[in-house]
N, C-alpha and C positions, 0 to 999 in steps of 0.2 A: 160314403166309407163307414164302414163297421162301425162300431162304438165297445168301448168292452164292458161290458157290464160284470159287476165283482160282490158275491153276495158276504156280507163281515161279519160279523160283531164286534161293533166298537162299543165296550164298556166305562161310562164315566165314572169320573175319576173321583172315590173315593177321599175323603176331604173330614174324616171327623175331628171333634177337640180334644187335645190330650186332659183328661181330668187331674184336681190338682192332686185328691189323694193318689195316681198313678205318679204322676209327680216326685209325691214325698215317700212311694214305695221305691221305683228306683234309686231315689236319692240315698234312702236309710240302708237298704240292702249296698249296694257301693261303699255307703262308707264304713260296716262290717265288714264287707270283705277287707278294704283295704286301708283300713285306719292306723294297723301297725305295723304297716307299709311308712311313714314316717320317724319312725324309730332309727328306720334304714340310714345308712352313709351313702357316698358317695361310690360309686362300684363298678368293676370294668370301662366299657367306654364311657362311665360318666367322668371318668379322669380327667379324659381329652377333651371332651366334647365342654366340661365347665370346668374344670382347677390348674386345667394348661392351658385354657383359650383365652386370652387378651382379649377378644372381641366384648367380651364379657362388662371389662373395665367401662366405668364413666371416662378414664384420660383415653380411651381409643377414638378416633372418629368414627362417629354412627356410617358414615360412609364404607369404610372396610367393611362390613357387614354383605353388601352389596357386590365387594370383591374377592370375598375369604369365601372357602366350603365348608363344612358345617362346624369341622372341626378348629375353626380359623386359620388354613392355608391358604395362601392366595392362588385363586383357580388356578392360575396360569402355569404354576409350578408340576413339574413333575409328579411330584409325591402327593402332589392333592387326592383328598380320594374321589372329590368332580358330585361329591352331595350339597348341591346348593337350595339352603333350605336356610336363605336371611330372617324369614320372618318367626321360625323359630328359634330362631339363637337369639334374637330380637327379644322374645321371653324371656328367654334364660338374664339376656341382659339384664329383664325390668327386675327376675327375682331379685339380681346381687343389686343393682338399686335400694330395692326394700332393706333384704336381707344378706347380703353381700353373700358367706359362704353356707347360712347355715342351713343344712341340707334336708330340714324339717318340710323347711320353706316349698320348697322345690317339689317334693313329695306331695304334701296336704295340693299345691298347685293339678299336680296329674290326677290324683283324686276329683279333684271339682272338676276338670275336663270330659273324666272318664263319666263323671254322673251328666256331661252333657251329651257326648256323646251317646250313653242312652237313652236320654228323653226325647234328642232325634229322633234318635232309629225308630224307637218308640211310634212314632208319626209316618217314618218309611214304610213298618209293617202294615200301620192303619192301612195303608193304599192297598194292600192286596187278605190281610185278613180281618178278620171280626174281634173285634177287640180284648175279645179275653185270650184269641191265640196269639193275638199281638202282645200283648202284655206278657204273656210265657216266654215266647219269644225274646224278647227284651231282657227281661228275667236267665234267660242260658246265658243271652251275651252278656250281661253285666258279669256271673260270678266267673263266667269258663277262665278254668285256670292256666290256658294259654295266654291268657291276657296279662300273666304276674310281669312280663318281661318289660310289655309294652307301660306298662302303667306305673309300677315301682321301679323300672330302671328311668332315670329322669333322662336320658334318649331316646327313650320312648316318647318323647312327648312330641315329637316330629308326628310320629302314627296319630297320636290324639288329637292333634289340630287339622292336621291335613281330614282327617276322617269328618269333623266338623264341619268344613268349608265344602267335604265331599257329596256328605249328605244330603247340605242346606243347596247345593249348586242341581243334587237328583227334585230336591222338593218344590225346586223355582221353575225347572221344565217340565216338570206334569202341567204348572198354569198355563205351561202358553198352548194348550186346545180351546180357543171360542168356540163360539156358536158354530155350527155346519161346519165344522172342520175349518174354522176361519185360525191364520194363525195371530197369536199375541206377542208380538215384537219386545216386550217388556221383560217379563221371563228370562227369554231365549238371551237376550242380553245379562239378564243377573246372573243364568249361571254360566258363561265364557267368564264373567268377572270372577265370579267365585271358584272356577276350576283353576285361574289364572291365580288363586291366591291358597290355594289347595295344594296347585303345584308346588309353590314356595314356601308352603309347608313340608313339605314332601315330593318326590317325584310319583310318586304312584295316585297324585290327585288329577293329574290327565285323562287316569280311564275311567271315567265317570263319565266321560261322554261317549266309549263305548255300552255305561248300563245306558246311558240316554237313549243309544242306538235301536236298544232289543229294547227297551219299555213302548218306545214310539212307535216300532213296527210290528212288535208279538202284544203287546196292551194298551196303548191308545190306538192303534187302527184293525189292533183285532186278527192280523192276518195269521194267515197256520201256512206250511210248506206250501201242500199244493195252490192254495190263493198265491205266493211268491211264484209259484214257479209258472204258474200261467200269465199273471205279468212281463215275469221273461222273456216269456214263450210271442210275448203280444208284441213286444217293443222288438225281439229280434225276426219278428215274421214282418213290420211296420206297419201292423195292419190298424185303421179308425187310434181315437184317443184314448189317452188315459183322461180316468175322471178328473174333476179337478181337485178334488179330496187328494186323490194321491198323487196329482202333480203340487198340492201345497206340501203333503209328507216330503218329496224330493225336494223341493227348495229349505224346509229345513233341513234336513239327513246334508244337505251339502255346505250349509250353510257352519251347521256344527263343524262337518269335516275342514274346510278351510281356517276354521278356528282352531282347531285343535292342529292343524297344518303349522297355524303361525305362534301358535305357542311352542309344540317343537322344535323349527329352525330356532328361535328364540333361546331353548335350554341347551341346542344344540354348541348354536354361537358363544352360551355363555358357558360351556367348558372347553369352548375353543377348538372342538373339533375333534376331541382324545379322549378318548375310555381310560381310566384310572389302570396302574400296572397293579394287579397280584401274584404274588408267588403261588408253585404248588402248592403250597402248604394250602394255602388258605382255601382250595379251592382243585386238588386234585385231579377230577374229573378232566376241568377246562382245559389241563396240559395232555391229558390221554389220547390216542389214535381212536382213530373207528373200528370197531363199532361199542368200542368201551365209551365211550364218551354217549352214546348216544345212548346207550341200553342202561349207562349210571344216571341222567339227568331226567330220563325216563321214570324210573327207578323212583325217585326223589320224591314223584308227585302219589302214591298213594303212602308214602312213609308222610308227607303235612298231612296228608287226610287221613290218618290212622291217632295223629296227634291231638285232632280233631275232636274225632271221634272215643280215645281212649288216653284224656292228658298225665298220666301217671308218671309216666318219666322223661322230665322236662331237663334240659338241660340250656345251662348261657351260649354256648361256645358249640358247633358240630362241625366244626372241619377237621384239616386234618385228614389221620384216620378213623375218624370217627364211623361215616360209613362208608366200609369196604366197597375195592369199587366192584360192579359189575363187568367182569371181563369176560362170558362166558352165554352163550345162550342156554343153555346147559343150569344154570344158576338159577335154584331154588327163586329167585326173588323176584325170577321176573314172571313168576305165575300171579306173583301181586298186580304188575303193572300189568296184563294181561284184562285181570279181573278189575281192577280200578276202572280201564280203559273199555272196556263193557257196560258197567254197573253205570257211567257217563254216556254215552251213546244210548243205550236204552231211556234214560234217563230226555236226553233230549229229545230223540225219537218219539218219544209221551208227547212233552212238552210241546212240540211244532207241530207236527201229527193230527191233535184232535184241540180242536174248538174247546173251552172254556174257563171260566174261573181258576178251578186247580192246574190245567194247563200253564197260565199265566204265574200261578207263584211259581212251578217248579220253575218256569225257565228265568223268571226274576230271578228266584234264588241262586239261580247254575249260572249267572251272568256275575252278584254281587261274589262268588267265592272263588271263577274262575278268573275274571277280568284285570279284577286288582291283582290280581299274583301270579302273574305273565311277566312282570318285567322283573321280581325275584327269580323264576323259573327255569334260568340258564339254558331256556330254549329257542333262544331267538339270540344273547349275548349271553357272555358268561357276568357273573358276578362277586362279590368278593367271599359267597360264605355258598356254604354246603345246603345246610337245612338255618334259617333264621325263624323267632317262635317268634318274633313282634310283626314281619312282615304278615303275620296269619292275622291280626286284627282283621281289618276288613274283610277278608274271606268269612271271616269266621260267623260275619253279620247272615250273610246267603245262608252258609251251615245251619245254623240257628233259626232261622225263616225256613227252613224246609224241613228240618228237623219242630217245631213247631204247626208246619201243617200237617206230618204226619203221626203227632200227636192227635191233632182234630179230627185225622179220618178212623185214627185208634178210638177216639172218646166217645164219637159218635154211633162206635158199635156197642149197641145198649148192656153187652155182658163183657166187655171188660169198658166198660166207663169206670170203674171201683179201679182198675187194678192200673190205667195209665194213667189216675189220681196219685197211686201208689208210687206206683214208677217214678211220675214228674219229681213227687216229693223227695224221693228218692235223691234224685239225680242232682237237683235243687242242692239240698244239703253237703252231698257228698261236694260237690260240685265246691261250693261257698269252705268248706272245710280246706280242701285241695289246697284251695286259691292263699286262705290263710297263712296256713303253712309254709306255703311256697315264698311266700311274701318275707317271714325269716330269712329266707337263705338270701336274701339281698342284705341283710344286715352289715356287714364287711363282705371284702375281696376275699380273705380267707374264705368264712360259710359258706361265698355263691361260688368259690371254686371248688372245695371240698363236696358244695352238692351233687356239683358236674363230676369229679370222678366216680360218685355212687354210679353214674349212667352209661359213663364214659369215660372205661380207663385206657384205651389204644389212643389217645389226644393228646400228644406230647404238649402240643398249645395250654391245657388245664394243668399236666404238672407244671408247666412252666410256672403259668399264675401263682399258683399255691404257692410257688419259690418265690414269687414276687414278694406276694403277703408276705411272707417271714423275714422276706430283707428288709421291708420297711420296718417291722418292729424290729432288723438290727439283728434278727436270730440266725445268722447266716451257716450255723451248724447244719440244723435240719432245713433250713432254704436248701443247702450246695446236697442233700438227697434227692428233693425234690428235683431240682434240676439234673445231674447226675439219670434219674429217672427218665426224665424224658430223653434224654438221648439213647438211652435203649428203647424206649420204645419207637423212636423215628430218629435214627442212626444218624443220616444224611442232613437231620434242624443244622441249620447254621446261627441260626439264633439262641439254640439250646447249648449249645457248644460255646456260645459268647459270654451267654449265666450264669457257665458253670467258671470261666475263666473269671469272670468281673467279681464271684461268691471268694475263688479262691483269693484275691488279692486284695480283697475285704478280711479275709484270715490272713493277710500276710504274707503267705507260700507262692511267694515268687514265680517261684521254677515252676511250678503245679497251675500259673494262670498262663503262665506265656508257652506250658506245650498246650492247656486248652484254646488259646488263641488261634496260633501255628497250626491245629488242625480244620477249629472251623473253617480258620483262610485256607485251606485245602480242600473245601471245600467250594469254594466259589469256581463259580463256572468258569470256565477257560474259555481265551480269546479264540472266534475264530473268524478265519482273515475274511474279510468282506462283510461283516457282521456287525453290528453298531452293537457293542458291549452294554449299553446304558439300558438298550429296552430289553435284556432279559435275568436281571437280575434288582432284585427290592432296592433302595436307597438304604434302608437304615440297615442291610446286612453290611453294604461296606464298611459300617460302621468297626469291625474287627481287625481292619486298618487301625481308627483311631485310637483303638482298647489296647490295639497292643503296641504302639507306638508313644501314646499313654506311660502303659507299664516299662518302658525299657528305657524311656530317657530317664529314667530315676538314676540312673547310670551312667555318670558322666562321659564313660568313654566308649557312651552309646550312641551317641546322642545325632552322631551321620545316618544312622542304619534309620531313628527314629523319621529322622527327614526322608529316607528312600523313604519311608512307607507312605509319607504322609503324600510324597509326589506320586506313586504307584496309584495311590487311592484317585487323585485328582487325573490323571492320566487316564484311567478307570471312566470319570464322571468329570468332565472339564467344568461342571457344576456344582460338583458337592463343595455345598459352601462350609459347613462346617468343617473340612480337611485343607481349607485357607484359613479358617478362623487357629483353628489348635499348629498349623505351620508356623504364622503368623508367632504365635508365643513362645513357641521352641526357637526360634528364629532372636527373638530378642534375648531369649536365655542362651544362646548364642555368641551375642554378642554382634549380631546385622540384624539392627533397627532400621536398614534400609530395605531391605529385603523381605523386613517385616509388612513395614509400610505397604512395599508391594502388595504381598497377599491379603493385605485386609480388605487394601483397596480394590483387590478381585473380588474378596468376599462380598462389597457394596454394592459393586457392580450388578452382582446376583439379587441382592437384596440391600435396596437404598431405604427401607423401613424398620431394617432391622438396631435398635438404640444401641444396641450393646455391641454393637463393630460400630459405633459410630464413638462409644465408649473408649474403646479397644484402641480404635487408632489413636483418639487424643494422649491412652498413655504412651501409645509410643513418639507421638511428636514431642511427648516428655522425655523421656527417652536423646529424643535428638539434640535437646536442649533448645528445645520452639516452643515457649509457653503461649506465643499469640495464639497459632494451631493449633497447641491444645486447647486451649479453654474453646475458638473456634468449634471446634468438635465437639467437646463438652457438650457447648449451647443448639448444637445438631440433635445429637441424642435429649438433650430436655426439651426441644421442640418434637420430637418425634413421640415421646414416652413423661409427660413433667414429674412423673413423680419417681424414677429411674436414680436411685437413690442413691448407687454409687456416685452417676456422674453430680446428684447435687453436692452431695460431698466432696468432691476431689477438686469441684470448678470451682466452689466457698474457699479450698486450699490453695487451688492459684492465683485466685485474687487477692485471697489473705498474702500469701509470700510474695504480688508484685509489689506491696508496701507502697500500691498508688493508694492516696486516701479517700477518691472518688471511687473505687471499687469495692470500699467494703459497706457501705449499706447492702450491697447484691450478694455481698458475701454470706451478711450476718440472716437476709432471707433465706439464702438457699440452707444454710447452718439449720436455722428455724425449722425450716419444714423436713430437712432430716431427721431432727430427733421428735417430731411430731409421727415420723414414721417409723423411728426405729427408738424408742425411748429409754431400752435399757442400752445403751451403746453410749460410752462414758467421751467416746470420742465426740460424739456431737457438741459437748455441754464442754468439751475442754477447748474446744474451738470458737465457742462465741466467747467462750474466757479470755484467749490470745487475743482475739478481734477487741474485746473490750478492753486490755493491756495495750493497744494498738494505737486506741483512740482516746486512751489515758483514764477511760472508767473507771475508777477505779472500785469503786461500790458494785459496780453490776458485773465487774472481772472477778472479785471473790465474790461472788454469790452463785456465777459459772460454777467455778472452780468446785466451790464449795458442794455443788448437782454433780457434778464429773463424778466426786471420792466416795459421797450418796449411791451412787445408780456401783459405781467398781470400786469399793475398798480398795488401801494398798496401791491403787493408781500414781505408779510412779510418776510421772510427767505433772500430773495437777500438783499434787501434793507439791514437788520442786518449787510450780512454779510459784502458787499460794504462796508458800515460806520465803521467796526470792519478793514477791509483791508486796509484803509485809516488811520486809528485811528496805528496800525503795521507797517507802512507805510515812517510814522511819515509825514504824510499829514492830522490833526486832522478836520483843519476848512475844507476842501474839505467834513467832513466827514456831521460836523454840520448841512446843506441844506439836507444831506439824513437822518441822524436821524431825523429832521424837518418831512418831507414825511410820515418815514416811521410810527411815533408816531400822524400823523392829520392821515393818515387812521388804529392803532390801538397806540389809546390812554395809554391804559391799557397797554404795552409791557414793564417792568419790567428790562429787561434788554437793550433796548434802553434806558429806562432814567436811568440805570445806568452809562452807556455809554457818552453820552451827558451832565449828571451832572459830569462825571471825567472831561469829554473834555474845561466843561468851568471852572472850576476849577480851573485847572492843566496847561492848553493854555492859555485861555481867560483870565482867575485870574475872571470871573462872578461866584462871590459868593452869587449874590441872585439868578439868573440864577438856580447853582448846587440847594443852597438850594430847589428850586421850585421844582426841580427835582426830589429828596432824600423825599421831604414830603411829593409827588404825591405819592411815591411808596411806603411808608406806611402808604396812604389809603386806596391803593390795596390790599398790604399784610403789616397788623401790625407789625408781626413776623419775615419780612426778615430782614436777622442779616444784609446784606451786606447794604443792604440801611438805615437800622436806623447807622450803623456806620458810616458809610459816612455823616450821618444828623450830628454824633457827634461831627464829625472832622471840619464842616461849622462850628458850634456853638464857636466850639477850634479858627479859621481864624475869627470868630466876635469880640473874646480875651471878650466871655460871659462863663469865668472856671469853676463858677457852673452850668451852665444850662449843660454844656460839660461833666461833672464828673457825674450831675444824668442820662446823656443820658449814657454813655456810661457803667453806672451801669443797667441800663435796660437793651444795648443792652449783657453787661455780663451773663444777669441772663435768655437771652435768648438760650445763647450759651457758658458753664462753661467753655468749656474746650477749648478756640480757647486762645492760647499763644501772639496775639498779640492786642486782648482787655482788657486782665491782664495788658501788657505792656504799652499802649495809657492813661488806666487807672491812672497808676500808673507815669505819665508820668502828666497830667496832674495834679494827687492828689500835686504830687512834686512840680507845677508849682504853684498851689494855696496858699500852707507852704511857698515859697518864699516869695510869695507876701504876703501874712501876715509877712513877717518880715524885710519886706521892699523893698524887690526887685525889680526890675520892669520890666511888661510885654514885654515892650520895646528894650531891648534888652537882654530879654531870646532869646534860642534858635528858630532854624524853624521848623515852627508848624509840629504839625502830620500830616501826608497824607492820603486821602482814602483808604484804603483795595480794593486792587487790585483787576479782576476779574478772579476766581481761572476756572472758571468749563470749560477755555478752549472756542475756538473756535465754536460759536453757528453757530450748520450749521448743514441742516433739507433738508432730503430725503423722497422720496414717496413709498413705497412699492407698486406699481399696482398690480389690479389685474381684471381678467376678470370675468366679473359677467352675468349671462342671466337666466331667471323660468324657460326653455324646454330646455334649449337647450348650448353645449359648455359648459365650464368649468365656475367653480360657484365662487361668492367673495370668500377669504380666508381672515377670522382673521379681528380685527379692530385695529386698531392703538391704541394707549392710550399716554398721553404725559411726555416725564421724565423732567432729565435735560435739555435736548440741548431743542436747538426753532426747532420749525413746522411752514414747510412750507405752503400752503395753494391753494389750485387747484378752479379754480370757472368753472373751465369746467365740466359741468353734462354730462351722454351719460351711454350708455346701459353696458360699461365696464369701470364700475367707478370706482378712484379712487384712493387708501384706504391709507395712510401716515406712518410713520415708522419713527426712530428719527434715524439717522445716532450714530455709536458705534465712540470710540475713537480707533486712533491706537496705538501702542503702542509709536511709534514717538510720537503723538501728546500727549501722555500720558506725555512723557519724559520734551516737553517742557513744558506743564501745571507747572510739578512741576520746572521745571528752574525758571518759569515766578514768582515762589510764594517764592521761595530760596532769590531770586533774591528782594522781597516785603518785606519777616522779615529782609534781610540784612539791607536793607533801615533802616528800623524797628528800628533796632538794632542803625544803627549810630542816629537817634533822642535822642534814647536814651541817647547815651555814649555824645555827645553834653548836653542836659539837665543837666546830671549828676554833670559833668564839672561843670557847671555853679551854 
């Protein structure tokens, strides 16, 4: 049997050691280029990945990182981006652990990671180039302006981390060839592990397997295209046996293929065999017909190549109308596509046809350029962008390798050596300057998107994002101009019209806002019989129904219309969680708590890990007068998110309201946690004071009330209850200045006036001062029985019996069933009769006393709620003032705080009855004394 004899040039693997000077030089260059990035904030995608991502918080279970996507959305949800990068999110979480949301440390870590990539890349270059050319390739890579999005943008860390393990995996594989072409399995196993890790940082990490294939075939084994052809022919004809070293190579490649297949299967399982949903605005070509789609996607290849070659006009967003569709074969841009493919074919032909080191450098450079770019190329499956500069991070390694190799060839020509060095120096300086300048674009969202508009004025998303940046600064008038321009650039952009509507709402132009929302609604895809609606609409576009409903429900006569909009959104997408949340809030407003409960329960079926939903359901049970279930659901919210501020506050309040002494320690613990998170909210300190009063811990109660007043001067409830505390503990004179402060801020505070008048008359014997208090009460509320009765007592103390009698008669008309008024009137009339028969007023019995306060301790609590137009849980219910005192809260935020009164416990009611009985006993004693006389 004939044997195949192959003559190949198998090059030994270069393994040069890095010198400390090279490491220091690369680190210094990276630091110079990117140090100013540490002054940048969180912009663009950083907001979703960092600021809005709960997976960064220590309170979120670590396992959630492996169930959620890069943005913190569960992978099983349709709105998930399907970007599974748990190890990258883990580094964000570590950043948060040490520096929370200090953006400088996030940018600093990206700078360090880029320096590490550059150093490892130098090691890779030394496998194919001499030391000098390798250093040049690494320097070109370190300063290339195309990398600013990957390095200065915090979310670009996915590229940086993936690249570290990507290059490490490749370096490990290069050690898998032993003596006599034997297989060294340890480096191969390490390679597979590193590939898996790289893939957990970013999906493109798996493409290093393809580069290992190319390396094994064309570098390690030295095959060329003719030799490969000979092997294939030999195998097809079945003649002879393959050499053992060829079989060894096949075994290695088969192992790599199986490992890759396993990783792909796992990745498909993670995304549950679902691709993310992108709109035509994200990638217009993806939904275009043939041949427009193919022509456009192929044109994007030379466009990306041009960005590597000439990174003068960089942009953070290339979606929507940035790159017009190539709609004809006669479009001049097709010429760029043809030239690009011709150049690639020539390079591939050169590298595969001819043996030698130069061919190997070219083929490896092309593999680094092409293979990692394939997942983002749109050629095999659509992605959510047209061009993204950060995905060129790894392909630029191949580009820089190719440039350095070309520079070496030029420099070896004696008459061009000096010119080559001059050109290289100019290129490095120009790229360094451009990179430093480009970093400043990422300082804020406004600077970033304005820089994008200088390059792409046909991108409605950029106009929208500038508007958002201005909106965040509450510059609504200027923001509106950018949103309107976005609708002109892209008239069918639903999101732009929604932005216009929201801004009009912020400007209190309700009619214009409704018109904008109605226009956005008219642009929604129409229902097609037999076709699933959910598959054709972006979930965030359905927010137009939410926003429109939220707008019109401000009109009490249009609540049913708003409910119809919520139900319409639900009918379009039965899994639209936010519609259930907002509808639940509306149903509560419409006094339909049972239906509200059902809406929240349905939302919880879609997302059981949403603490805000459990919180809102607890509020519903409060409306249903079921505090046990309410507390149960508050606890469920806290089990999911132990730092849920609203659940902490309201569950503590519910425990306090229950009157059960056994619950007070836990209530205190929750209020303490709340004030630790919200030190500027006086309500937390106030309720700690109320708890201390319940426990008869008067010194502690006084301290908390004073703290509450210190945080919020003029806090009505805290001032009144502090004065009441002093009054009940025999420190009436200390209560007076507190009451003065209360009445200074709230001059119409009736209960404060009653308490002040009582102290002035009974403790200070200031009849005139008391009289002013009671007269002021009647100015505010002429039908106030307690104030009018106490004024009658003042007349009695002034010995004006006729006026006292008339006053008590009027009071009796207001409250004919009050026995103590009957008795007092009888006392006064008897006294008048006695005086008329010659009796002396001076020798009469003690004066009748003012009626004591029978309403119990005035206490104020706030039932806080989470409010938002488009997301999170919505505000539930409005407080209405009852007999007890209300607190006020000057704090205004997206999560508004609504007030509710505190209900009396059984113990408090008993104490009130005791006070009433004592007051009546005193009246009886007065009556007895007068009758004796």
